[in-house]
C-alpha positions in Angstrom: 0.8 -9.3 -14.6 1.4 -12.6 -12.8 3.6 -12.8 -9.7 5.2 -15.7 -8.1 5.0 -16.2 -4.3 7.6 -19.0 -4.3 10.2 -16.8 -2.8 7.9 -15.5 -0.1 6.9 -17.1 3.2 3.3 -17.8 3.9 3.3 -15.2 6.6 4.5 -12.5 4.1 2.1 -13.7 1.4 -0.8 -13.2 3.9 0.4 -9.7 4.7 0.4 -8.8 1.0 -3.1 -10.4 0.5 -4.3 -8.4 3.6 -3.0 -5.3 2.0 -4.9 -6.0 -1.1 -8.1 -6.4 0.9 -7.5 -3.1 2.7 -7.2 -1.5 -0.8 -10.4 -3.1 -1.9 -12.0 -1.5 1.2 -10.6 1.9 0.2 -8.1 2.0 3.1 -4.7 2.7 1.5 -3.0 3.6 4.8 -4.0 0.3 6.4 -2.7 -1.4 3.3 0.7 0.3 3.7 0.7 -0.6 7.4 0.2 -4.2 6.5 3.0 -4.0 3.9 5.4 -2.6 6.5 5.2 -6.0 8.3 6.9 -7.7 5.4 10.4 -9.1 5.7 13.1 -7.6 3.5 13.3 -10.7 1.4 9.6 -10.5 0.5 10.2 -7.2 -1.3 12.3 -9.0 -3.9 9.1 -10.3 -5.4 7.1 -7.9 -7.6 3.8 -8.6 -5.9 4.2 -6.4 -2.8 5.8 -3.7 -4.9 2.7 -3.7 -7.2 0.4 -3.5 -4.2 2.4 -0.7 -2.6 2.2 1.3 -5.9 -1.6 0.8 -5.9 -1.8 2.0 -2.3 0.3 5.1 -3.1 -1.9 5.8 -6.1 -5.1 5.4 -4.0 -3.7 7.6 -1.3 -2.9 10.3 -3.8 -6.4 10.1 -5.1 -7.7 10.4 -1.6 -5.6 13.5 -1.0 -6.9 15.1 -4.2 -10.5 14.7 -3.1 -9.9 16.6 0.1 -10.9 20.3 0.2 -8.0 22.7 -0.4 -6.9 24.8 2.6 -5.6 28.3 2.2 -2.4 29.2 4.0 -2.6 32.4 5.9 0.6 34.2 7.0 0.7 36.0 10.3 1.8 39.6 10.1 
């Protein structure tokens, strides 16, 4: 899918690109932190939304790889 960055400032575009690089490094939380720096106007473009969805999917995959912890109730 092709996205246009015409509606986005250069600063916002760099934040989205940085988020993509964090994802490539396997760091979804860093990607989300980078996306949090975007202006509200930047979210009107589909590009940051797509990157956010990828970060959420990667974060979910990371959680699934963690060992399960059993909950013990105190009596």
